[in-house]
N, C-alpha and C positions, 0 to 999 in steps of 0.2 A: 613543389614546395610552397610556392607563393599561395596555391589553391589551399592548402593544408592550412596555413597562417590565417588565411582570410575566412575559413570555415571556422577555426578556433575563436577568432576575434567575435564574429557574428554569434557564435554561441554564447560567449562571454557577455555581448551587449544584450542579447534577447533575454537571458536569464541572470542578469546583473546582480541580482539580490542573493543569488546563490541557492536558494531554495525553489523548488518547483514542485508541482504536483499533477497526477493523472487521474482522470475520472473513469479509466478503464482498466482491466486486468491487462498488464503488459508481460510478454515473455522477456526472459532475461537469459543472456548469453554470457559465456565464459571469455569470449573475445568478439571482436568488430567483425570479423568474417564467418563465425560458426554459423551452421543453418540449424543446429540442435539446440533447442532451449533446455537449459539447466534449472528452470524454475519459473514463479511469477511473482511479480511486484503486483501488490494489490492496490486499489484506487485510494485516493486521499492521503497518502504518506509522502511527506516530505523527502526529497532525493536532492542531492547536488549534482549538476552537470559538471563534469571534470574536463571533458574533452569531445569534439565530434570526430567521427570518422566515417564518411560516405553516409549511410543512410541509417548509422547506429551512433549512440552517444555512450559514452563510458559516465556511468553514475556511481556516487558514493551513497549507500545508504546505511543509516545508523538506527540502533534499536537495541532491544535486548534479546538475550540468548538464554534459554533454560538449558543447564547442563543435559537435563534428561531428553531433550528434543533438540539437538544440533543442528539440524536441517533448517531450521525456522528462525526469523529474527522478527521478534513481536514489538507491537507499539509500546505497551507498558512494561514494567520489569516483574509484574507478578499475573497479567490476565493473559488468555490467548486471543490477542487481536492481533491478527497476522500483518506484518507489514511486507515481508518477503519471504517466500518459502521455495526453497530449494528440493530438488527431485532426491529422494534418498540415496540414489546412485551417483548424484552429482559430486565432481571435486569442485570445492571453493574453499577459500580460506577467509577467518574474520579474524580482525584486530582487537584485542582487549582494550577498551577505553577507561573501564572502571570495573574491580571486581564487585560483585553483588554482596550485600551484606544481609544478616538477619533474614534468609530465606529470600531474598529478592534476588533476582536474575542478573546477570552480567551484562553490562552496556558495552555493545561491540559496534563495530563498523566493517562494511566490506565495500568492495567496488566490482561492478557487473557493468555488462554492455546491454543497452536495450535498443528498440526502434526510436527514432529521433522524431517522435509524432506525439499528439495528444499530451503535451505537457502544458501548464498554465501556471502564471505566477500566485495566483490566489486560490485557497482551498475553500472559501466561504462560498461562492456560488455552486460549487459542487456539493456541499452539505446541504444547502438550500434545496437543491433540485432532489437531492435524496431524500430530505425528510417530505417535500412535497409529492415524490412517488410514493412514499409509505403512508402519508396522511391521505391521499386521494385514492388509494388502491385497497389498504388494509382496513379502513373504517366502513367499508360497503355491507359486508357481512356480520360485523359484532361491532361492539364498543371498541374504539381505538384505544390501544394500550400506549401510555406514555413512553418514550424510550427508556427513560430511567426505571421503569416498571420491572425490568428484568437485569440480572447481572451480563457482563459481557459474554461469558461462557455459554449462556442460555440462548442468546438471540440467534445464532447461526440455524440450529436444528429447527427452532420454533418458526423462524421465518422460511425456511426451505421447505416446511411442512404445509405452507399455505401458499407458496409461491404460485403453484400451478393453477389457483384459483384468482388470480389478480392479473391485472392487466400490465404488470410490470415485464418488460423484457428481461431476456435471459441475460443479455449483455450488462444490464444495470443490477443484478442480482448481488455482486459483490459493494457495488456502490451503497447500495441500501443497508447491507448488513454492517459494512464499515460504518455508516452513520449510527445505526442502532447501537453498535459495541460502544464506539467511542462516546456515545451520550446515554451509556447504561450508568445504572445506580452506583457501580464499583469503578468505573473510569471516568466519566463525565468531563468532557473537555470545554464545557461552557464556561 
């Protein structure tokens, strides 16, 4: 019991402001001991760590849910910028925070477990690294497009079509895509 309390206190101390970010795609699980992933948390999305259990943490993920695609939680209320994607066969629950109006998607939150690694308090260094990867790799063969040159929904397929011709590691693919989408003409977080 003492170890559990100390672990929880340590997690609260390390992530005191409540929101943390990862720069890698992280598997998510239904509970602290499951070996089977039920989905993926995409990089640069804010989550809250609620508790630590062994090498896993329970996180709260907030975002938007399109009623037509209930297995995805999105970053914005109208664009396909993934925050958390569940497998189509996964069992999970979301809590409605605010009903979407005028064609906007519902604001929801959910809790899942993930590995207790690769979390950081500041997203800016991740986005800067993603921007550098993009600029240093994608402007070699052609004129570099500004991130806001395309819409969020266009970036994933455009970037994936050129990925094999860049020096960007496969593990950084979604980091760069998230940067491009979040700085696109129709999302732009800056």
